[in-house]
C-alpha positions in Angstrom: -72.0 -106.5 -194.3 -70.9 -103.9 -196.8 -67.8 -101.9 -197.3 -67.5 -99.1 -199.8 -64.4 -98.8 -201.9 -63.6 -95.3 -202.4 -61.0 -93.8 -204.7 -60.2 -97.4 -205.9 -58.3 -97.6 -202.4 -58.9 -101.5 -202.4 -56.4 -102.1 -199.5 -58.4 -99.5 -197.3 -61.5 -101.2 -197.9 -59.9 -104.5 -197.3 -58.5 -103.3 -193.9 -62.0 -101.9 -193.0 -63.7 -105.3 -193.8 -61.3 -107.1 -191.6 -61.6 -104.7 -188.8 -65.5 -105.3 -189.1 -65.2 -109.0 -189.5 -63.1 -109.1 -186.3 -65.4 -106.8 -184.5 -68.6 -109.1 -185.3 -66.6 -112.1 -184.4 -67.7 -113.9 -187.6 -64.4 -115.8 -188.4 -64.2 -116.8 -184.5 -67.7 -118.4 -184.5 -66.9 -120.1 -188.0 -64.0 -121.9 -186.5 -65.7 -122.9 -183.4 -68.3 -124.7 -185.6 -65.8 -126.3 -187.6 -64.5 -128.6 -184.8 -65.8 -130.3 -181.9 -65.8 -128.5 -178.6 -65.6 -130.3 -175.3 -68.3 -129.3 -172.9 -65.8 -128.1 -170.4 -64.2 -125.9 -172.9 -67.8 -124.7 -173.9 -68.6 -123.6 -170.5 -65.3 -121.9 -170.0 -65.9 -119.9 -173.4 -69.3 -119.0 -172.4 -68.1 -117.4 -169.0 -65.6 -115.6 -170.8 -67.9 -114.3 -173.5 -70.4 -113.3 -170.5 -67.4 -111.2 -168.8 -66.7 -109.4 -172.1 -70.3 -108.4 -172.6 -70.7 -107.2 -168.8 -67.7 -105.2 -169.3 -68.8 -103.8 -172.6 -72.3 -102.8 -171.2 -70.5 -101.2 -168.1 -68.2 -99.3 -170.4 -71.0 -98.1 -172.6 -73.1 -97.1 -169.3 -70.2 -95.0 -168.1 -69.8 -93.3 -171.7 -73.6 -92.4 -171.5 -73.3 -91.2 -167.6 -70.1 -88.9 -168.9 -72.5 -86.7 -171.1 
C-alpha cells in the first residue's frame, strides 16, 4: 500500500492511509487473528461477509448497467 505526501500535508496523507486501511479491512483481519473465535461466531461472520460481498457486486452491476 502506498500513499504519497503532497505539499508536506502529512495530516491529509494519514487520513488517506486510514481510509485505505479501513476499506481493505486490514485492521479487522489483524484483530481477528489476535484472539480466538468460536466456530459459531466464525459462521456468523462469514455469512455477514457474504452478504456484504453480494451487495457490493449487485451495486457494481447496477452502476455498469446505468452507463
